[in-house]
N, CA, C and O of each residue as an XYZ file, in Angstrom:
1008
protein
N     118.559     94.469    107.596
C     118.089     95.353    106.509
C     118.855     95.025    105.260
O     119.790     95.756    104.934
N     118.520     93.956    104.519
C     119.329     93.600    103.332
C     118.554     93.838    102.104
O     117.407     93.397    102.034
N     119.113     94.544    101.060
C     118.381     94.776     99.883
C     118.273     93.466     99.119
O     119.185     92.641     99.160
N     117.118     93.268     98.397
C     116.877     92.177     97.575
C     117.233     92.617     96.097
O     116.506     93.388     95.472
N     118.313     92.117     95.615
C     118.839     92.518     94.269
C     118.405     91.577     93.199
O     118.295     90.373     93.425
N     118.151     92.121     92.008
C     118.071     91.278     90.840
C     119.363     91.444     90.048
O     120.302     92.049     90.565
N     119.456     90.948     88.849
C     120.693     90.930     88.176
C     121.085     92.333     87.637
O     122.271     92.629     87.493
N     120.118     93.158     87.351
C     120.441     94.460     86.806
C     120.738     95.510     87.927
O     120.069     95.509     88.961
N     121.721     96.381     87.719
C     122.044     97.319     88.733
C     121.508     98.736     88.308
O     121.680     99.711     89.039
N     120.863     98.816     87.124
C     120.395    100.127     86.716
C     119.119    100.521     87.489
O     118.379     99.670     87.983
N     118.893    101.844     87.572
C     117.644    102.315     88.226
C     117.290    103.644     87.654
O     118.144    104.371     87.148
N     115.993    103.968     87.739
C     115.563    105.276     87.291
C     115.576    106.236     88.494
O     116.057    107.364     88.390
N     115.054    105.785     89.606
C     114.919    106.676     90.766
C     114.691    105.834     91.958
O     114.641    104.608     91.859
N     114.543    106.491     93.149
C     114.361    105.779     94.419
C     113.134    106.322     95.093
O     112.960    107.538     95.177
N     112.262    105.433     95.583
C     111.070    105.825     96.342
C     111.074    105.113     97.682
O     111.438    103.942     97.789
N     110.648    105.871     98.729
C     110.481    105.283     99.994
C     108.953    105.290    100.329
O     108.322    106.346    100.382
N     108.405    104.110    100.546
C     106.959    103.878    100.666
C     106.652    103.247    102.027
O     107.087    102.123    102.276
N     105.944    103.902    102.885
C     105.491    103.305    104.123
C     104.248    102.522    103.954
O     103.455    102.790    103.051
N     104.046    101.508    104.845
C     102.874    100.702    104.750
C     102.750    100.028    103.361
O     101.701    100.110    102.723
N     103.820     99.368    102.907
C     103.895     98.857    101.542
C     103.791     97.292    101.502
O     104.042     96.673    100.468
N     103.428     96.702    102.615
C     103.322     95.222    102.593
C     101.972     94.766    101.951
O     101.813     93.611    101.556
N     101.035     95.702    101.868
C      99.700     95.323    101.304
C      99.000     96.598    100.849
O      99.546     97.688    101.017
N      97.838     96.489    100.294
C      96.932     97.545    100.006
C      97.513     98.535     99.063
O      98.267     98.156     98.167
N      97.184     99.847     99.228
C      97.626    100.867     98.291
C      99.142    101.002     98.241
O      99.722    101.190     97.172
N      99.786    100.905     99.418
C     101.224    101.036     99.437
C     101.932    100.001     98.566
O     102.884    100.313     97.850
N     101.442     98.752     98.644
C     102.015     97.730     97.780
C     101.694     97.961     96.327
O     102.569     97.818     95.473
N     100.432     98.322     96.016
C     100.061     98.573     94.637
C     100.906     99.622     94.025
O     101.328     99.439     92.883
N     101.211    100.767     94.710
C     102.025    101.778     94.153
C     103.469    101.299     94.052
O     104.117    101.555     93.037
N     104.008    100.600     95.083
C     105.327    100.048     94.999
C     105.430     99.155     93.793
O     106.426     99.247     93.075
N     104.486     98.308     93.523
C     104.577     97.378     92.439
C     104.569     98.160     91.077
O     105.298     97.807     90.150
N     103.755     99.188     90.993
C     103.737     99.983     89.757
C     105.071    100.705     89.512
O     105.500    100.836     88.366
N     105.728    101.173     90.585
C     107.036    101.837     90.430
C     108.117    100.783     90.140
O     109.027    101.042     89.353
N     108.027     99.592     90.769
C     108.953     98.520     90.467
C     108.836     98.144     88.987
O     109.856     97.871     88.355
N     107.677     98.123     88.438
C     107.559     97.814     87.063
C     108.208     98.867     86.117
O     108.476     98.606     84.945
N     108.435    100.024     86.677
C     109.110    101.075     85.983
C     110.622    101.148     86.292
O     111.328    102.071     85.886
N     111.072    100.122     87.033
C     112.518    100.040     87.418
C     112.956    101.054     88.503
O     114.135    101.387     88.626
N     111.983    101.521     89.267
C     112.357    102.328     90.456
C     112.961    101.404     91.532
O     112.470    100.298     91.760
N     114.009    101.869     92.170
C     114.475    101.211     93.393
C     113.636    101.613     94.560
O     113.165    102.750     94.600
N     113.418    100.727     95.536
C     112.430    100.969     96.569
C     112.944    100.653     97.962
O     113.654     99.678     98.207
N     112.533    101.556     98.872
C     112.635    101.235    100.325
C     111.193    101.102    100.825
O     110.427    102.063    100.757
N     110.824     99.938    101.318
C     109.459     99.703    101.748
C     109.439     99.267    103.269
O     110.361     98.617    103.761
N     108.392     99.647    103.934
C     108.285     99.265    105.322
C     106.867     98.687    105.634
O     105.904     98.859    104.886
N     106.828     98.014    106.759
C     105.625     97.428    107.257
C     105.845     96.900    108.733
O     106.978     96.647    109.142
N     104.818     96.757    109.445
C     105.027     96.320    110.880
C     105.152     94.823    110.973
O     105.718     94.351    111.959
N     104.676     94.038    110.039
C     104.756     92.619    110.067
C     105.814     92.042    109.135
O     105.734     92.184    107.915
N     106.815     91.383    109.738
C     107.968     90.939    108.907
C     107.585     89.922    107.877
O     107.999     90.098    106.731
N     106.855     88.896    108.145
C     106.536     87.902    107.106
C     105.818     88.514    105.908
O     106.169     88.238    104.761
N     104.818     89.342    106.173
C     104.068     89.959    105.097
C     104.971     90.970    104.285
O     104.819     91.098    103.070
N     105.850     91.632    104.943
C     106.717     92.600    104.303
C     107.762     91.883    103.437
O     108.064     92.294    102.317
N     108.299     90.802    103.999
C     109.310     90.023    103.251
C     108.694     89.406    101.990
O     109.326     89.329    100.936
N     107.432     88.969    102.140
C     106.786     88.356    100.924
C     106.566     89.444     99.898
O     106.808     89.231     98.710
N     106.119     90.585    100.325
C     105.866     91.695     99.349
C     107.149     92.117     98.726
O     107.191     92.301     97.510
N     108.252     92.291     99.516
C     109.520     92.669     98.958
C     110.093     91.730     97.932
O     110.691     92.160     96.946
N     109.912     90.446     98.162
C     110.310     89.513     97.225
C     109.594     89.589     95.858
O     110.199     89.405     94.801
N     108.271     89.870     95.932
C     107.523     90.027     94.716
C     107.933     91.308     94.025
O     108.026     91.336     92.798
N     108.179     92.366     94.771
C     108.618     93.598     94.119
C     109.980     93.480     93.493
O     110.242     94.042     92.430
N     110.845     92.746     94.157
C     112.183     92.569     93.565
C     112.210     91.756     92.293
O     113.172     91.815     91.527
N     111.151     90.993     92.065
C     111.048     90.229     90.837
C     110.433     90.965     89.747
O     110.293     90.416     88.654
N     110.030     92.231     89.958
C     109.411     93.067     88.886
C     110.420     94.020     88.325
O     111.155     94.651     89.086
N     110.486     94.148     87.050
C     111.353     95.056     86.436
C     112.807     94.903     86.812
O     113.274     93.774     86.966
N     113.533     95.970     86.965
C     114.900     95.951     87.453
C     115.096     96.593     88.833
O     116.120     97.215     89.119
N     114.070     96.414     89.674
C     114.031     97.073     90.915
C     114.951     96.447     91.984
O     115.017     95.222     92.089
N     115.645     97.254     92.758
C     116.338     96.815     93.965
C     115.424     97.220     95.112
O     114.983     98.368     95.167
N     115.135     96.313     96.019
C     114.150     96.564     97.032
C     114.782     96.351     98.408
O     115.346     95.283     98.651
N     114.710     97.329     99.318
C     115.138     97.225    100.627
C     113.893     97.227    101.567
O     113.136     98.197    101.616
N     113.722     96.133    102.287
C     112.592     96.035    103.218
C     113.053     96.302    104.644
O     113.991     95.688    105.152
N     112.329     97.275    105.286
C     112.701     97.640    106.655
C     111.443     97.481    107.558
O     110.492     98.258    107.478
N     111.491     96.444    108.411
C     110.364     96.169    109.248
C     110.385     97.110    110.444
O     111.443     97.351    111.025
N     109.185     97.659    110.829
C     109.076     98.540    111.951
C     107.850     99.400    111.927
O     107.030     99.300    111.014
N     107.710    100.255    112.930
C     106.554    101.098    113.107
C     107.044    102.527    112.745
O     108.087    102.947    113.246
N     106.320    103.276    111.891
C     106.658    104.604    111.517
C     106.727    105.556    112.680
O     107.431    106.564    112.618
N     106.010    105.257    113.738
C     105.979    106.074    114.939
C     107.303    106.010    115.719
O     107.510    106.791    116.648
N     108.186    105.094    115.347
C     109.456    104.893    116.089
C     110.499    105.694    115.342
O     110.670    105.541    114.133
N     111.194    106.546    116.068
C     112.212    107.467    115.477
C     113.391    106.639    114.871
O     113.870    106.957    113.782
N     113.832    105.623    115.556
C     114.947    104.872    115.011
C     114.614    104.172    113.732
O     115.469    104.044    112.856
N     113.342    103.696    113.593
C     112.908    103.101    112.378
C     112.932    104.076    111.192
O     113.346    103.728    110.087
N     112.462    105.339    111.465
C     112.435    106.354    110.414
C     113.862    106.647    109.983
O     114.091    106.805    108.784
N     114.811    106.730    110.857
C     116.190    106.965    110.502
C     116.738    105.851    109.618
O     117.465    106.086    108.653
N     116.348    104.591    109.999
C     116.798    103.453    109.210
C     116.303    103.489    107.820
O     117.035    103.167    106.884
N     115.030    103.889    107.649
C     114.483    103.934    106.239
C     115.199    104.991    105.437
O     115.558    104.759    104.283
N     115.411    106.147    106.028
C     116.035    107.198    105.242
C     117.484    106.859    104.886
O     117.958    107.199    103.802
N     118.180    106.191    105.802
C     119.534    105.741    105.575
C     119.550    104.708    104.402
O     120.417    104.745    103.529
N     118.579    103.815    104.428
C     118.481    102.828    103.345
C     118.280    103.504    101.995
O     118.845    103.072    100.990
N     117.482    104.553    101.970
C     117.342    105.279    100.699
C     118.661    105.976    100.310
O     119.004    106.050     99.131
N     119.372    106.470    101.289
C     120.701    107.118    100.990
C     121.673    106.068    100.398
O     122.469    106.368     99.507
N     121.580    104.854    100.915
C     122.479    103.801    100.408
C     122.130    103.374     98.952
O     122.965    102.826     98.234
N     120.889    103.643     98.557
C     120.483    103.332     97.226
C     120.786    104.447     96.252
O     120.533    104.344     95.052
N     121.346    105.532     96.811
C     121.729    106.642     95.944
C     121.034    107.919     96.087
O     121.366    108.890     95.408
N     120.045    107.963     96.973
C     119.299    109.209     97.222
C     117.753    108.920     97.320
O     117.338    107.799     97.614
N     116.979    109.913     97.077
C     115.489    109.776     97.221
C     114.781    110.755     96.302
O     115.046    111.957     96.298
N     113.881    110.198     95.535
C     113.088    110.996     94.549
C     111.659    111.170     94.986
O     111.008    112.156     94.642
N     111.165    110.200     95.754
C     109.723    110.201     96.153
C     109.581    109.587     97.517
O     110.015    108.460     97.755
N     108.948    110.359     98.447
C     108.525    109.830     99.744
C     107.055    109.688     99.704
O     106.337    110.631     99.372
N     106.565    108.460    100.057
C     105.157    108.241    100.154
C     104.770    107.872    101.587
O     105.107    106.797    102.084
N     104.079    108.762    102.214
C     103.554    108.530    103.590
C     102.164    107.889    103.439
O     101.137    108.565    103.367
N     102.189    106.591    103.397
C     100.963    105.815    103.158
C     100.515    105.111    104.468
O      99.312    104.962    104.685
N     101.428    104.685    105.323
C     101.109    104.002    106.578
C     100.202    104.869    107.445
O     100.428    106.066    107.618
N      99.201    104.246    107.967
C      98.325    104.973    108.971
C      97.562    103.951    109.794
O      97.561    102.760    109.481
N      96.928    104.415    110.828
C      96.078    103.546    111.673
C      94.691    104.116    111.777
O      94.520    105.335    111.793
N      93.721    103.279    111.845
C      92.342    103.644    111.911
C      91.934    104.146    113.280
O      91.173    105.104    113.416
N      92.462    103.469    114.296
C      91.953    103.719    115.667
C      90.896    102.626    115.999
O      90.837    101.616    115.298
N      90.119    102.796    116.980
C      89.136    101.783    117.404
C      88.169    101.504    116.273
O      87.858    102.385    115.471
N      87.697    100.271    116.218
C      86.646     99.921    115.341
C      85.572     99.088    116.018
O      85.888     98.078    116.647
N      84.315     99.482    115.906
C      83.789    100.639    115.264
C      84.333    101.978    115.875
O      84.724    102.064    117.039
N      84.321    102.974    115.013
C      84.826    104.302    115.451
C      83.928    104.895    116.493
O      82.717    104.976    116.285
N      84.490    105.322    117.633
C      83.754    105.949    118.714
C      83.437    107.379    118.453
O      84.153    108.053    117.712
N      82.359    107.871    119.057
C      82.097    109.261    118.998
C      83.159    110.076    119.764
O      83.762    109.552    120.701
N      83.394    111.320    119.395
C      84.395    112.116    120.062
C      84.097    112.298    121.561
O      85.025    112.428    122.359
N      82.843    112.307    121.939
C      82.486    112.493    123.340
C      83.072    111.394    124.209
O      83.328    111.621    125.392
N      83.293    110.194    123.646
C      83.846    109.154    124.448
C      85.175    108.600    123.881
O      85.590    107.496    124.235
N      85.819    109.360    123.019
C      87.024    108.849    122.391
C      88.196    108.785    123.387
O      88.537    109.833    123.935
N      88.816    107.679    123.654
C      89.940    107.608    124.588
C      91.099    108.483    124.096
O      91.614    108.301    122.993
N      91.492    109.441    124.951
C      92.530    110.373    124.563
C      93.864    109.715    124.282
O      94.586    110.132    123.376
N      94.199    108.686    125.052
C      95.460    107.996    124.840
C      95.513    107.320    123.514
O      96.565    107.266    122.878
N      94.323    106.770    123.057
C      94.236    106.111    121.773
C      94.328    107.187    120.679
O      95.033    106.993    119.689
N      93.633    108.304    120.842
C      93.722    109.376    119.874
C      95.139    109.908    119.699
O      95.552    110.283    118.602
N      95.878    109.932    120.818
C      97.216    110.396    120.739
C      98.075    109.495    119.863
O      98.954    109.969    119.143
N      97.817    108.207    119.927
C      98.521    107.210    119.123
C      98.156    107.426    117.643
O      99.024    107.389    116.771
N      96.868    107.652    117.378
C      96.471    107.861    116.008
C      97.132    109.063    115.450
O      97.555    109.013    114.295
N      97.261    110.144    116.163
C      97.947    111.359    115.754
C      99.468    111.026    115.594
O     100.082    111.475    114.626
N     100.057    110.273    116.496
C     101.486    109.936    116.362
C     101.780    109.240    115.029
O     102.784    109.541    114.382
N     100.928    108.334    114.626
C     101.155    107.544    113.394
C     100.752    108.335    112.184
O     101.509    108.375    111.215
N      99.569    108.983    112.184
C      98.998    109.601    111.023
C      99.447    111.070    110.710
O      99.335    111.553    109.584
N      99.949    111.730    111.755
C     100.310    113.122    111.597
C     101.817    113.361    111.865
O     102.555    113.882    111.029
N     102.213    112.951    113.063
C     103.596    113.323    113.478
C     104.650    112.491    112.768
O     105.677    113.020    112.343
N     104.409    111.212    112.639
C     105.418    110.325    112.016
C     105.648    110.762    110.584
O     106.807    110.938    110.208
N     104.597    110.957    109.728
C     104.857    111.407    108.382
C     105.642    112.738    108.277
O     106.477    112.912    107.389
N     105.352    113.657    109.198
C     106.083    114.902    109.204
C     107.534    114.672    109.585
O     108.445    115.196    108.945
N     107.743    113.880    110.638
C     109.111    113.572    111.037
C     109.891    112.909    109.944
O     111.076    113.195    109.773
N     109.255    112.017    109.185
C     109.888    111.355    108.069
C     110.213    112.298    106.962
O     111.284    112.231    106.358
N     109.266    113.198    106.688
C     109.535    114.297    105.680
C     110.683    115.097    106.070
O     111.519    115.408    105.222
N     110.801    115.478    107.360
C     111.925    116.290    107.809
C     113.216    115.607    107.493
O     114.146    116.238    106.990
N     113.300    114.304    107.781
C     114.552    113.568    107.553
C     114.819    113.469    106.048
O     115.981    113.494    105.642
N     113.752    113.356    105.180
C     113.928    113.120    103.845
C     114.221    114.369    103.011
O     114.762    114.278    101.909
N     113.860    115.528    103.549
C     114.001    116.763    102.792
C     115.377    116.971    102.180
O     115.457    117.366    101.016
N     116.506    116.717    102.934
C     117.793    116.942    102.337
C     118.093    116.012    101.118
O     118.860    116.386    100.231
N     117.483    114.805    101.089
C     117.675    113.925     99.992
C     116.792    114.275     98.818
O     117.103    113.971     97.666
N     115.676    114.926     99.134
C     114.687    115.254     98.070
C     114.989    116.574     97.338
O     114.236    116.974     96.450
N     116.079    117.243     97.707
C     116.337    118.537     97.199
C     116.487    118.541     95.645
O     116.132    119.525     94.998
N     117.011    117.442     95.058
C     117.279    117.441     93.655
C     116.177    116.613     92.941
O     116.328    116.324     91.754
N     115.120    116.241     93.597
C     114.026    115.480     92.917
C     113.417    116.327     91.821
O     113.061    117.485     92.039
N     113.302    115.748     90.655
C     112.791    116.444     89.477
C     111.338    116.224     89.311
O     110.560    117.177     89.288
N     110.931    114.942     89.189
C     109.475    114.652     88.977
C     108.802    114.150     90.229
O     107.587    113.952     90.253
N     109.596    113.938     91.287
C     109.000    113.365     92.448
C     108.689    114.402     93.494
O     108.427    115.557     93.160
N     108.711    114.019     94.743
C     108.439    114.891     95.883
C     107.900    114.112     97.059
O     108.353    112.997     97.318
N     106.947    114.669     97.774
C     106.316    113.964     98.867
C     104.842    113.725     98.564
O     104.117    114.633     98.158
N     104.415    112.473     98.770
C     103.068    112.079     98.451
C     102.427    111.618     99.789
O     102.845    110.590    100.322
N     101.470    112.314    100.327
C     100.781    111.943    101.576
C      99.392    111.418    101.214
O      98.630    112.070    100.499
N      99.080    110.213    101.730
C      97.757    109.606    101.475
C      96.760    110.067    102.462
O      96.942    109.828    103.655
N      95.723    110.707    102.054
C      94.729    111.236    102.983
C      93.383    110.548    102.768
O      93.341    109.399    102.329
N      92.305    111.226    103.067
C      90.973    110.591    103.029
C      89.873    111.649    102.973
O      90.052    112.782    103.420
N      88.742    111.253    102.417
C      87.619    112.223    102.392
C      87.156    112.525    103.811
O      86.476    113.527    104.035
N      87.524    111.643    104.810
C      87.142    111.918    106.160
C      87.905    113.144    106.702
O      87.571    113.648    107.775
N      88.907    113.618    105.984
C      89.603    114.802    106.414
C      88.819    116.059    106.130
O      89.097    117.103    106.720
N      87.836    115.987    105.233
C      87.096    117.208    104.871
C      85.586    117.055    105.118
O      84.845    118.036    105.062
N      85.149    115.865    105.383
C      83.707    115.610    105.622
C      83.483    115.328    107.110
O      84.342    114.738    107.766
N      82.364    115.735    107.628
C      82.044    115.501    109.028
C      81.261    114.221    109.277
O      80.095    114.244    109.670
N      81.932    113.114    109.037
C      81.312    111.813    109.214
C      81.141    111.524    110.743
O      82.095    111.608    111.516
N      79.947    111.199    111.119
C      79.729    110.817    112.480
C      80.529    109.600    112.919
O      80.463    108.555    112.273
N      81.269    109.716    113.985
C      82.079    108.623    114.491
C      83.500    108.560    113.871
O      84.300    107.674    114.172
N      83.760    109.526    113.011
C      85.098    109.554    112.379
C      86.011    110.737    112.816
O      86.932    111.150    112.112
N      85.689    111.242    114.011
C      86.397    112.413    114.514
C      87.884    112.216    114.730
O      88.692    113.113    114.487
N      88.248    110.958    115.215
C      89.666    110.661    115.462
C      90.480    110.518    114.198
O      91.436    111.266    113.991
N      90.117    109.564    113.340
C      90.890    109.301    112.112
C      90.757    110.582    111.198
O      91.755    111.062    110.660
N      89.503    111.119    111.036
C      89.263    112.205    110.167
C      90.103    113.463    110.582
O      90.714    114.119    109.738
N      90.108    113.748    111.816
C      90.895    114.947    112.288
C      92.387    114.742    112.113
O      93.125    115.686    111.829
N      92.833    113.485    112.287
C      94.261    113.249    112.017
C      94.614    113.441    110.527
O      95.682    113.958    110.200
N      93.737    113.035    109.663
C      93.997    113.250    108.203
C      93.873    114.697    107.814
O      94.543    115.162    106.892
N      92.970    115.452    108.551
C      92.858    116.894    108.329
C      94.150    117.575    108.735
O      94.588    118.496    108.046
N      94.786    117.156    109.840
C      96.021    117.757    110.274
C      97.101    117.413    109.282
O      97.903    118.281    108.936
N      97.160    116.115    108.781
C      98.086    115.796    107.708
C      97.987    116.642    106.500
O      98.994    117.059    105.928
N      96.704    116.918    106.079
C      96.535    117.735    104.928
C      97.047    119.164    105.143
O      97.675    119.736    104.253
N      96.775    119.753    106.347
C      97.210    121.092    106.525
C      98.718    121.265    106.621
O      99.275    122.231    106.098
N      99.398    120.292    107.314
C     100.853    120.502    107.219
C     101.405    120.191    105.853
O     102.461    120.717    105.500
N     100.746    119.361    105.063
C     101.118    119.231    103.683
C     101.000    120.541    102.927
O     101.908    120.930    102.192
N      99.873    121.218    103.112
C      99.630    122.477    102.476
C     100.649    123.559    102.864
O     101.121    124.326    102.025
N     100.970    123.591    104.163
C     101.959    124.560    104.625
C     103.351    124.224    104.108
O     104.085    125.122    103.695
N     103.738    122.908    104.122
C     105.038    122.508    103.607
C     105.187    122.875    102.168
O     106.255    123.322    101.751
N     104.133    122.698    101.383
C     104.173    123.059     99.983
C     104.443    124.590     99.811
O     105.151    124.970     98.878
N     103.891    125.474    100.696
C     104.199    126.822    100.614
C     105.565    127.186    101.054
O     106.179    128.111    100.521
N     106.080    126.429    102.077
C     107.384    126.748    102.592
C     108.539    126.121    101.670
O     109.692    126.550    101.726
N     108.174    125.140    100.872
C     109.197    124.464    100.017
C     108.684    124.556     98.563
O     108.278    123.538     98.003
N     108.692    125.715     97.961
C     108.042    125.915     96.633
C     108.755    125.129     95.495
O     108.171    124.861     94.444
N     110.006    124.780     95.740
C     110.719    123.968     94.712
C     110.426    122.461     94.815
O     110.830    121.670     93.963
N     109.713    122.099     95.882
C     109.403    120.651     96.073
C     107.905    120.401     95.886
O     107.073    121.146     96.403
N     107.590    119.396     95.177
C     106.155    119.000     94.964
C     105.683    118.255     96.233
O     106.275    117.262     96.656
N     104.609    118.773     96.808
C     103.909    118.020     97.905
C     102.509    117.763     97.485
O     101.751    118.679     97.166
N     102.172    116.518     97.488
C     100.787    116.094     97.091
C     100.109    115.466     98.246
O     100.744    114.698     98.968
N      98.854    115.738     98.476
C      98.056    115.015     99.440
C      96.852    114.457     98.691
O      96.078    115.231     98.128
N      96.675    113.174     98.669
C      95.786    112.529     97.751
C      94.773    111.608     98.441
O      95.146    110.766     99.258
N      93.544    111.769     98.119
C      92.472    110.924     98.615
C      92.211    109.813     97.603
O      91.686    110.071     96.519
N      92.583    108.552     97.959
C      92.388    107.423     97.037
C      90.955    106.964     96.888
O      90.658    106.189     95.978
N      90.028    107.426     97.771
C      88.653    106.930     97.759
C      88.527    105.569     98.444
O      89.510    105.010     98.929
N      87.307    105.051     98.474
C      87.097    103.747     99.019
C      87.794    102.672     98.255
O      87.779    102.646     97.024
N      88.417    101.766     99.006
C      89.150    100.649     98.355
C      88.890     99.357     99.125
O      88.522     99.379    100.299
N      89.085     98.257     98.455
C      88.933     96.945     99.080
C      90.239     96.568     99.774
O      91.056     95.816     99.242
N      90.412     97.130    101.011
C      91.636     96.860    101.775
C      91.268     96.424    103.196
O      90.121     96.530    103.632
N      92.266     95.941    103.879
C      92.064     95.450    105.250
C      91.586     96.658    106.147
O      90.686     96.481    106.969
N      92.169     97.840    105.991
C      91.728     98.953    106.826
C      90.257     99.342    106.595
O      89.520     99.660    107.529
N      89.845     99.303    105.253
C      88.462     99.614    104.964
C      87.536     98.618    105.582
O      86.449     98.979    106.034
N      87.961     97.296    105.615
C      87.117     96.325    106.172
C      86.994     96.533    107.746
O      85.947     96.327    108.360
N      88.171     96.962    108.325
C      88.125     97.184    109.729
C      87.204     98.347    110.082
O      86.559     98.356    111.130
N      87.156     99.349    109.160
C      86.279    100.497    109.359
C      84.853    100.175    109.306
O      84.045    100.831    109.962
N      84.482     99.140    108.512
C      83.158     98.726    108.354
C      83.102     97.202    108.575
O      82.877     96.438    107.637
N      83.312     96.777    109.829
C      83.457     95.302    110.143
C      82.231     94.487    109.777
O      82.383     93.302    109.479
N      81.059     95.026    109.778
C      79.839     94.254    109.476
C      79.423     94.323    108.054
O      78.408     93.718    107.706
N      80.136     95.023    107.188
C      79.709     95.206    105.765
C      80.548     94.291    104.814
O      81.698     93.946    105.088
N      79.906     93.934    103.710
C      80.592     93.282    102.612
C      81.164     94.406    101.737
O      80.427     95.205    101.159
N      82.484     94.440    101.660
C      83.124     95.501    100.876
C      83.671     95.024     99.566
O      84.512     95.672     98.943
N      83.158     93.828     99.139
C      83.709     93.224     97.900
C      83.408     94.087     96.698
O      84.060     93.929     95.665
N      82.413     95.028     96.787
C      82.109     95.924     95.629
C      83.001     97.102     95.565
O      82.910     97.885     94.620
N      83.911     97.282     96.574
C      84.904     98.360     96.470
C      86.011     98.009     95.478
O      86.378     96.844     95.328
N      86.530     99.021     94.810
C      87.608     98.713     93.844
C      88.865     98.331     94.545
O      89.109     98.816     95.650
N      89.684     97.486     93.968
C      90.976     97.102     94.550
C      91.941     98.298     94.553
O      91.774     99.221     93.756
N      92.941     98.292     95.435
C      93.872     99.415     95.444
C      94.604     99.651     94.160
O      95.015    100.774     93.869
N      94.777     98.582     93.369
C      95.563     98.725     92.109
C      94.885     99.667     91.175
O      95.547    100.173     90.268
N      93.601     99.950     91.320
C      92.938    100.880     90.471
C      93.315    102.304     90.744
O      93.139    103.165     89.883
N      93.845    102.585     91.955
C      94.250    103.884     92.315
C      95.719    104.256     91.878
O      96.105    105.422     91.803
N      96.469    103.204     91.610
C      97.849    103.397     91.207
C      98.067    104.295     89.936
O      98.937    105.165     89.953
N      97.299    104.090     88.865
C      97.476    104.985     87.714
C      97.333    106.461     88.044
O      98.095    107.277     87.527
N      96.414    106.812     88.859
C      96.211    108.227     89.203
C      97.439    108.752     89.957
O      97.879    109.878     89.725
N      97.989    107.930     90.861
C      99.199    108.349     91.588
C     100.409    108.527     90.601
O     101.218    109.447     90.718
N     100.462    107.625     89.675
C     101.580    107.709     88.721
C     101.479    108.978     87.846
O     102.475    109.536     87.385
N     100.233    109.389     87.649
C     100.054    110.610     86.777
C     100.651    111.836     87.490
O     101.102    112.763     86.817
N     100.666    111.864     88.838
C     101.332    112.940     89.505
C     102.745    113.073     89.112
O     103.237    114.182     88.906
N     103.455    111.911     88.994
C     104.829    111.907     88.547
C     104.992    112.118     87.090
O     105.899    112.845     86.686
N     104.188    111.541     86.286
C     104.409    111.614     84.839
C     104.245    113.034     84.387
O     104.997    113.500     83.530
N     103.247    113.761     84.957
C     102.992    115.123     84.538
C     103.613    116.178     85.419
O     103.404    117.375     85.222
N     104.428    115.696     86.457
C     105.043    116.599     87.372
C     103.995    117.650     87.873
O     104.255    118.853     87.852
N     102.851    117.176     88.306
C     101.732    118.015     88.693
C     102.103    118.856     89.837
O     102.944    118.463     90.645
N     101.491    120.050     89.953
C     101.866    120.964     91.025
C     101.390    120.454     92.373
O     100.516    119.591     92.460
N     101.999    121.019     93.443
C     101.605    120.692     94.809
C     100.079    120.948     95.024
O      99.558    121.940     94.516
N      99.388    120.095     95.742
C      98.006    120.303     96.017
C      97.290    119.049     96.445
O      97.884    117.980     96.592
N      95.949    119.213     96.647
C      95.098    118.075     97.045
C      94.499    117.484     95.760
O      94.057    118.208     94.867
N      94.501    116.159     95.699
C      93.961    115.465     94.541
C      93.157    114.296     94.981
O      93.300    113.825     96.109
N      92.278    113.796     94.080
C      91.592    112.457     94.303
C      92.044    111.563     93.086
O      92.098    111.988     91.932
N      92.347    110.342     93.451
C      92.877    109.452     92.400
C      91.805    109.225     91.321
O      92.137    109.031     90.152
N      90.501    109.251     91.719
C      89.477    109.046     90.656
C      89.554    110.136     89.628
O      89.422    109.868     88.434
N      89.762    111.350     90.054
C      89.847    112.468     89.070
C      91.092    112.365     88.262
O      91.059    112.603     87.055
N      92.242    112.004     88.901
C      93.488    111.894     88.156
C      93.377    110.761     87.084
O      93.869    110.937     85.969
N      92.746    109.622     87.404
C      92.561    108.554     86.484
C      91.697    108.950     85.372
O      91.983    108.574     84.235
N      90.619    109.709     85.605
C      89.699    110.155     84.594
C      90.447    111.007     83.560
O      90.264    110.865     82.351
N      91.320    111.921     84.101
C      92.050    112.768     83.242
C      92.997    111.948     82.379
O      93.169    112.231     81.194
N      93.634    110.894     82.999
C      94.580    110.077     82.319
C      94.016    109.356     81.132
O      94.740    108.983     80.208
N      92.663    109.154     81.161
C      91.986    108.408     80.100
C      91.689    109.277     78.919
O      91.408    108.763     77.836
N      91.740    110.594     79.086
C      91.449    111.504     77.980
C      92.698    111.843     77.192
O      93.732    112.206     77.753
N      92.586    111.724     75.939
C      93.765    111.855     75.053
C      94.137    113.378     75.015
O      93.253    114.217     75.189
N      95.394    113.727     74.797
C      95.770    115.117     74.789
C      95.008    115.845     73.694
O      94.864    115.347     72.577
N      94.512    117.060     74.043
C      93.739    117.851     73.097
C      92.283    117.518     72.979
O      91.555    118.165     72.226
N      91.823    116.476     73.740
C      90.458    116.098     73.712
C      89.800    116.487     75.006
O      90.287    116.132     76.080
N      88.682    117.222     74.929
C      88.004    117.647     76.114
C      87.201    116.483     76.746
O      86.575    115.694     76.039
N      87.236    116.394     78.113
C      86.504    115.352     78.772
C      85.031    115.640     78.807
O      84.258    114.842     79.338
């Protein structure tokens, strides 16, 4: 676990982002690196994560620590939080890593319970466990907090999405409760919408998803949460981006 340093040692803040080797996690990490945030990033595949970390380290004045592993592994979660501690603390925890489950998605009547248990381990329990470890470091966060990536499947009854959707619903509810229990900490759960990502392609294996927006288009909405220190709650990046395009004092 070696940080990739550039020549500058200055930093604005530290973010820990899971699932940052590609997709939305990488897009947000890149946006924060451009703002000189130091980063702890994780992913399950070492080559992809190392490539991503090298690119992030070349942006702005970011120091990037890449930690390969599975968020469902307790030792891996400890390693990530310790890496943040070594960078000086933690201002933002982004629980982005998740698993889809079987593809195509099975109906609940035939959903393998052992597979569903793994989906819950990754999408519900691991983010909460990581948040528990991170809370002592997040106590002094001013503009940051905890950002949990959710989905419209958490609130809509899509046929065949009972496993993934219910896991995201559980993620949303513990986010909601944590926000009530930790009123001084901002807790956001955000639906980024459809994106042109590997997971989205896995969810729709027989469809052409080239018309979906790239994950980079969701990054500005996520940054707005930080820029405006928005209150805890559920958001959609499309709505946040629309607001960001409206000049102050001008009605949308």
